[in-house]
Each structure stands twice: as structure tokens, then as C-alpha cells.
VEXTILO-513513 format. One record per residue: residue in one letter; x, y, z of N, C-alpha, C, O in turn. Coordinates in pm, whole numbers, plus 50000, padded with zeros to 5 digits. Atoms other than C-alpha are relative to their C-alpha. Last residue first. Example, Ala and Ser with C-alpha at 12.3 -4.5 7.8 and 13.67 -1.06 7.14 Angstrom:
BEGIN
S499184988149994513674989450714499235010950073499745022050090A500894988150000512304955050780500905012050000501945011850066
This chain:
BEGIN
N500595013250024480795072249990498875000849899498254990749867F499415005950121482805104549960499464986149972499864980049873S500384992150118480615124350202500574994449871500074997549763V501365003650043480905096750463499625007449872498905001949788F499995013750054484675100850483498644996249946498524990549837L499304999950128484375138550519500034986149936499814984649816S500914994150098481735135050790500645000549861499974998449760Q501025010150031484015111450982499025005249895498634997849804V499365009950087486855136550955499004989249962498984984649848V499714993750129484635164151094500604990049903500174989149787L501244998350075483175142351368500255006049863499615002049765H500495013350038486585130651490498745001449914498614994549812W499155004650110487915166151483499574986249951499604983349831G500244993650128484945178251686500834994749885500314992749775D498945006750078485075154051977499925004749854499714996849762V500675008150102481725167552104501004992349914500634985749817L500995008949939483315179652428499334990949899499034979449929I499335011149932486405193652254498994990050054499194977950042F499355008250103484455214852006500694988050062500694977150005L501045007550070482205227752283500624990549898500194979149886L500515010049907485235237652494498924991349934498934979149949I498985010649990486855255152197499524988850092499724977050062K500025007350127483635274152130501044988750002500774977649954F501215008450003483305283352497499934992049869499504980449869P499855011949912486915295352515498804990849997498954978650005L498975009450048486405317352203500194988050093500184976750044S500615012150058483095332652316501034989749957500714977949944I500705007949898484675357552556499484986949943499484976750012L499045003549896487265371952319499374991250106500034982450162S499205011350048484825370652027501014995450105501364983650111P500705012849977482385392452223500834987949957500754977350019P500235007450125484925421052234499314986650029499814978650107L499305012849992484425440552561499704991949874498544989249845M498614998250041483485476952493500784987050002501904986649951M499924998650145479755469352497501445001349951501724998249836M498575001150032479775455752850500205000849849500624991149786G499424986950025476315468552945501484999849967502125010349969M499224996149881475245435753107500655013749981501295018850073A500944998949888472495430952848500715004550127500115011250212M500794987850019475015438752574499025002050114498795013250158L499124988649974477405412552711499265013249983499465022550061I499754999149856474645386552732500865012150033500595019250130S501244995549934473465393352377500215001650151499725011250210S500204985850031477025391052240498765005550070498795016750122V499024992349922477635357952421499825014949975499895022950069I500385000849858474425343052283500945008550085500495015950173M501204991949980475155355351929499575000150147499195010550201D499644985850009478725341951937498795009050025498925019250092I499264996649879477495308052060500395014750000500265021550102V500984999449891474915306551782500685003850131500165011850208V500664987150013477615315051527498975001750110498805012750163F499074990049948479645285651658499425014149987499695022750071P499955000249853476725261751616500925010650059500645015850167I501244996949930476075273451255500124999550152499775009350217F500034986549943479635274851118498815002250092498915010050187I499034999349890480035237251065499915013450072500095014250193L500545007649888476825235750861500945000250120500494999950234F501154992749947478095263650636499414992850122499094999150223G499504989049918481455246250597498885008250061498995012850175M499555005849873479745214550478500525010950093500295010450214Q501195004749930477895234350212500364994050135499694996850235F500634988249941481105252450120498704996450071498365002650172A499194995549886482915219350072499375012150068499385013150190T500185009349889480115205649855500765004550123500255003750235K501364998249949480135236749635499754990850119499194995250220L500084987149931483925236149598498615002150061498495006750174E499335001549871483905199049518499955013050079499785012850201S500905007949917481345204749244500584998150139499874998850238I501024990849951483525232949108498954992650083498344998450173A499444989949910486505209349089498925009350056498895011950176F499765006149869484595179948942500495010250101500105009850217A501345002549945483315201548658500124993750138499374997250229P500564987549945486865214748606498604998350057498245004950154V499194994749890488215178748583499475013450053499295014750174L500315006649873485385163848377500765006250117500205007950225A501324995949951485495188248085499734994350139499105001050222T500054985350005489205187047994498665005350048498575016850091L499494994749874489225150848110499945015250004499825021150111P498614995050005487025141447816500425005950135499615011850206I499944986149955483895120947894501445004849996502304998650058D500094990950115483835089547679500095014750040500245023349954D498724999950072485135067647963499985009549881501035013749834I499064991349929482125077448173501325001149925501955011649924S499575005249870479775062347918500975009850063501315020150005Q500795011849967477805070447602500334994650139499494988250203I499615003849864478995105847534499094988650044497944990850084N499785014549992478625108347157500564995850136501484987750144T501085008750047478965146147151500404985450017501554982350048A499655014349998481045172847323498784991749962497684994050011N500705006750109480165208247216500384985249989500524979849880S498985005850089482815222447452499404992649882500134987149799Y499144989250047480265245847615501074994849903501475001949811D500724991750097477685218247636500895010949943500825013849823L500225008050121480115193947797499275008249893499605007349775F498755000750075481335220548040499844991749873500474994649771L499534986650036477875229948166501234999449912501295006249810K500734995950120476615194048155500455013749952500495016349832L499405007150112479315184148404499335004149868500005005749766D498654994850023478235211148646500664993349880501304999849798S500124986550056474545202448609501385006049972501565012949871E500355000750142475235165348653499935013949937500325015749822R501414997650026477025170948982499735000149850500555004749771T500314988350081480455155449015498505001249977497844991349946Q500104988449913481375131949302499605012749925499485023349986K500885003249887480725099249117499775012150089498715013250150A501384999750049482195113748796499014997150114497915002650116M500434986250018485445121548978498545000949956497805009550003F500054993049872485915086349111499455014149984498575018250059E501095005849922484955069348784499875007150135498765009950180K501274994950053487175093148586498824994750081497875002150107M500124986249957490135085048810498705006249951498055013850024P500384999449858489565047948763499855014250052498975016950134S501315006149977489475052548380499624999850147498525004350180S501034989649992492375077148356498634994350032497775001450084A499934993449870494905050248442498925010650015498475013250127K500395009549895493935027748151499995006650138499165003350222D501415003450015493975056347898499534990850112498434992650166F500814988149967497285070248024498514996849993497745000950080A499974998449854498875035748027499165012050042498465011550144E500895010249944497755030447668499955000950152498894999250212S501384996050029499325063647565499014989950056497964993850106Q500374988449919502575055447743498555004049977497825006950072S499324987550034502825020747588499545011350093498685009350178I500854990350071501814987547740500805012649976501825015050041E501085007250068503634955847851499115009449919498495005149822G499884998850145506894973647932498924992949922499094990649802E499525012750053507054961448292500115000049848500544990149789L498635001949953506804997148421500614987149947501824986249927F499134990350068503735003048203501454998250041502344998649956P499785004050140502034970748317500925009649924501695005249839Q499175012050006502694980748681500184995049856501314991949818L498634997549957501395016248645500894987749985501954988449922A499174991750087498305010248433501465000750042502354998849959Q500404999950139495764984948559500995007149908501115003749790K500205013450056497194974948894499765000449850500294992049776N498755007649991498655008548999499874986549931500784982249861V499064994050096495635027948875501304992149998501874989749891D500475003650135493325003849059500935005749894501254998849796Q499695014250020495385007549375499564995349862500264987649796F498575001050032495275045449341500404985449979501264982549895T499834995250137491465043849328501454998949957501734994749844P500535009750096491315021849638500175004349854500474996149767G499265012650001493705045249827499454989749902500214984649820M499715003750139492005077949726500734986749990501094982549880I501255001050074490395082050068500244995049858499464987149805F500845010449939493585074350261498724997949919498344986549891F499425013150032495875093950027499144988750055499014978249991T500195002150144493515123750055500564986649958499904979249885L501375004650017493435120550433499674997449853498904988449820L500075013749949497225122850433498594994249987498424982649949L499295008850093497195153550207499934985450045499724976549963S500815001450121494525171150410500654990449901499964982449837L501115008949967496445164250731499114997849878498644986749854G499465013449980499575179550580498924989950031498924978849977M499645005550130497675209650444500554985950013500254977349930I501215002250077495975215950779500334993949864499674984449821V500715011549942499185211250977498764996749918498484985049891Q499225012050030501205234050749499294987650052499304977149986N500275004550136498465260450761500744987249966500224978749894P499354992550108498715263351138499724993949863499254982549852P498685005450037496125248151374500605007549882499875013149800M499935012649927495675274051512498854991049957497694994649977Q499135009350072496365303851286500204986850074501234980450059Q498984993750084493445325851399500804989449924500274983249832T498705001849934491555305051658501155005749919502315002049943G499424986849976488175318151545501334999450069501695008650143L499524999449862486515284251588500555013950033500495018350148A501185000149914484555289451268500405000850147499735007450227N500624986850002487715299851085498785000750091498535011050154R499124990649930489545268251193499395014050004499465020750107V500025003349857486645245951096500855009950078500445014750184F501254994949944486285263650761499934997350150499465005850227A499804985649986489965256650687498755006650058498855016050137L499144997949883489345219850759500295014850022500405019350136V500795002949880486415220150516500845002250126500365008150222I500944989049978488485237550246499194997850127499005007250204A499274988049959491405213250273499055011550032499265018750129I499475001849865489165182450267500685012750049500445017050162R501085000049901487105193549967500554999350142500105006650230T500674986949999490135202549756498945000850109498945010150189F499244990149924492185171849848499255013250014499255019250121S500844994849891489585146549734500665011250078500095016050176T500145008749883491435140949407499085006650102498475017050076M500585012650044491515155049053499794990350116499384978950094L501384997850040492045191249161499304987249957498084987149942L500774997249880495195181449350498525002149968497654998750049L500245012549928496545165249035499185002350126498344994050160I501025007650071496105197148836499654987250074498494983450084S501294993249981497975217449094498874992549932497774991449986P500505002149863500805192049102498655006650025497785000850091A500575013349976501045191848718499514998150143498424992650161V501424998749969501525229548682499364986650031498204986150072S500194989949896505325228848705498545001550040498245004650155L499695005749870505605195948513499775009950113499465005850225V501045009849966503785210848214500244994250138499314992750217T501214992549969506115240948213498864990850041498144993650136L499834994649865509175218648235498775008050043498405008150160L500085011249906507955199447930500125004750144499375000250230L501405003849986507295231447738499824988750099498864988650176L500664989249927510835243547806498524996850022497994999050130L499605001449861512245209847699499345010750086498925007950199K500705011649945510255211347377500334998050147499454994850228I501414996149984511515246547309499204988650062498394990850151S500064990649890515115235947371498565004350029498155005350144T499835007549875514725205547148499905009150121499325005250222A501245007449977513325226946867500084992250131499114991650207A501014990449955516245251246898498694992950030498014996150127G499694995749863518765222846881498975009750053498595008750170T500265011149910517105207346577500255003950144499485000450234D501455001549984516915240546392499684988950099498744990250178T500655007950104520585247346451498524998850029498055001450140E500104991950122521855276246662499324992349888498754998449798T501274993150009521005258146985499865008449875498775013549846D500555003450131523815233146948498695007249974497895002949891G499164994750106526045247047224499484996949860500085000949760F499684986049983524525225447496500925004449886501834997149846N498684996950054523065192647379500245014950011499625022849940I499744985649986520155179547585501435002549955502374997750017E498584996849981518875145447478500165015150004499525022349927V499684985850016515295133147516501485002350030501974997750133G498854998250087515045095347466500395014549980501125017549886P498795006049945512825087247766501235002349915502355000549964V499474993649880510325113647644501244993350054502205000350087I499975011549911509795101747288500725004550127501935007050125T498745003049935508975134747119499874987650087498904986550162G499345010850073506105137446873501334996150059502114989349993T498804995150069505145171747007500704989349918501584992349838T500244987350067501555164447109501185004249913501005008949801E500905002350111502015127547190499795012749919499625012249797A499305007750102505095135047399499124997649878499594998349764F499044991250067503325162847591500704992749887500924998449780V500784990850082500415139747666500915009449924500695012249807S500525007650114502845113047784499205009049907499365008349785I498895001750093504735137948002499534992649875499954995749764H499814987150064501425147748157501174999549903501145005949797F501144997150086500605111548227500225012949923500045013449801L499765006650127504125104748353498845002249904499035002449782F499074991550073503515130748621500314993949863500495001049765F500804989450060500475110148720500885010149928500445016349831F500515004850128502845080848770499145010449931499115011149809L498934998950098504715099949038499524995749862499945001349761P499844985950040501435104949224501125002049899501025010549810T501134995150078500885066949197500105014949968499925018549852L499785000850143504355056149305498895006349918499135011449809L498834992250042504335067949667500155000149849500595010249792I500214986049968500785057049751501155008549951500955019849906V501034994750090501235023949570499815014850023499715022549927K499384998350131504515017249750499005005849900499365014149816K499114988349994502865023950085500645002549864500785013949822M500844987950000500005000050000500875012550000500575022349931
């Protein structure tokens, strides 16, 4: 399982390299860099291809994050921190690290399918780069399509004039990935709204009590913060939040 988790994100980089290779006609494992030969047409073309390849690799992590459960988890955990009003506690590094680990946990079955169907056959030389990309995209499409709203997907399919969509495999990634991303944003904001409600009630109660006592100069957030933290601890808030995230992906 650990090897799958470590190799699968690396394999997604191979996807982008594969797409780049198909577009430019370059065989990626055979790329040669010759310094001092940039004056010729071949040297200039190689330099441009290398520049494009580095550009694709620089944006690949962001694209990969949008294709997994990371977006929803990170936003919900950020909502929890804002609802508590604890400023930078927990810090951003902790939230991002926890989001990444939970993403690997939730995406584990999908990554295993990618490893079994595409990664291992590709490493053993049984299939080509393009075949590996097609086989690996199928489990990812199934995961994203399950979490994507039909209205969001229809928006991108209609705008791209996509036709002959008979199954999930026929949906292009250029339409499925952004549709999945905005669906994840909506779901995360819905969960964040529900998280905010009890803490807003506490703030309103504390504000009303302070106004009734004539303490208008005392910040209500300063008084309500310990009560919100106490409530979060008593209900085992982190356990409930993570459990809700797991259930939302079922």
C-alpha cells in the first residue's frame, strides 16, 4: 500500500509527460540535451520542447490536487479553523499535511486500481505511454464522475460541444476535471456552512449577554472563544469532521 501511495502520484507526472510527447512527437525517455547546438533548427526545437515539458511539470501538482479529494478536505478543515476563530491554530502546514494524508487514505482504492491496471504494466513494458494514460484515467474518471454534479458536468460538455457521450470513459478530462473541481467547491462550502452554525449561535448568545450587562466595549469574540473551543472538545469535533468527510465520499 505504501509503494502504491508513493508511486501513483509519480505516475500522474508520467501522464502529463505522455500527453506532451504525443503532442510534440517526442519520445520522452530519449530526450537529449546538447549545449552549444541551439543555433541549429534541431537544437532550437529541442530547447523549446524541453521548456514546454518543464512548464507542464510545474503545473502538474495543481492539476493533480484538483483530481482528488484534496480540495474538499482542505476547504472544510479551513472552515473549521475559521469557525473556531483561533486565527492560525492549527497552522496552515498542519491543515495541508492532514489534508494530504486524508487524501491518500480516501484515494487509496482508486490509486490501487491505477497501479494494477496502468502503472505496473507500464513499468514492465507491457503497454505504451498512451495506453497507460487511457487505463489510468478510467479509475480517476469513475471517482470524479461519482462526486460531480450533473449540472456542472453538463455545463462544460455543452460549452465544449462534446457529443457521443455514452459512458464515463467517453467524457474528456478537459470537461470532467473542472466540473469535478467546482462540484467539490460547492460541497465543501455546504459542509462549511453547517460547521459554522453552532459557533455563530454561541457568538450571538455571548454578544446578547454582554450587551444586556452593558459591556459593549468588551469584544464578544474574546469571551466566546473559550466556549467554542470547549464545545468542540466535548463533542470530539475533529473526529466528527473527519468522519463527515469520509461519509461524504461514499
